[in-house]
C-alpha positions, 0 to 999 in steps of 0.5 A: 460497517465502515469501521469493520471493513477498514479494520479487516483491510488494515490488519491483513484480513485474516487477523482475529476480529473482536467477537463483539464486532462480528456480532454487531455487524453481521450484515456484512457476513450475511451479504457475503462481503466478509466470511469467517476464516476457519483457521483464525476465526477472524474475518476476511473478504469473501474474494480478492475482487470483493476487497478491491471493490470495497477499497475503491468505494471506501476511499474514493469518497475521501478524495481531496483535489487540493492534494494535487501533483505534477508528475510521477515522482511528486505523486509518490511523494504525496502518497507517502506524505498522506499515509496515516501514522496512527494506522501504521503505529496501531496495526496488529499485523506485525512480522519479525522485529514487530515490523508491519507486514507488507499488506499494512503498507499496501493498504495505507498507500492505497488509501493515501493515493486515492486522495490526490487522484482526479475523478477520472483516474483510478489506482487499481490494487492487485486483485490477486492479493498478496500472492506475488507469483500471480503476475499482477503488480501491487498498483496500477494507475490507469488513464493517461498515466499508466504507472505501476507501483510495487511495495515491499518492506524491510528489504524483503525480496527486492531482487524478486520484485525487480525480476517481476517487471520482466515477466510477461504480464507486467510487460503487457501493461506498457508502463510509462513509469515504474517504481518499487517502494521499500519501506524500512525501519530507521534501525536498518542500514540502507544499502545502495544497490543499483537496479535497472528499475527505480527502487526507493528506500523509504526509511520510517521513524520508529513512531511513524511520524515521518520518513526519509526517502532515498532515491538512488542516483549515479552519484549517491543518494537523493534524500528527502525528508517528509512528515507523515500527515495522514491527510491532515495537511497540505 
């Protein structure tokens, strides 16, 4: 069952699910956790909140406290470093130019983030799923941190993501730190445009073996190179 749940999470929910998997793992359907899409005949979670609960149960078990961090920026760097290149490379949820859809980056970031948070701290994925006009950020880290993280890919609607931090529901979160992560192919040019919200361009290699993080500064770019370890290294 775990393998099927991870497949649905990593492939955008409504992808065509192998028929043999559906037959062999019908318990998840009978229990109401997964349902079969009338449109694609693939599997999806029965409700966005069910997806959130399943993700927390699956990935909190993989916590590795040795992957600790000091401060917000190092937390983001740890999360990116622990994304699994094989998951990103083998995903079937592709958009234009064979680039991963946003949900692929979201789910892998969430899995990586749960590895380095202490037990009393939760990172909550948006229960609204991929609907960006819902007023919910992609991720919220609770407890003493109060961090908000938005993800996009290939430069899609960065200005729209920035605007959402000025909307009422985002403002009510009283964030201490916010960031927008824009995952971009190495084949795309990185344009320096300043916003009043931090926007990190995370440029990934074509084989997903590593990334270069571009953080805008007053004088240009602060660049950092990271290998994607998939949780295999410290």
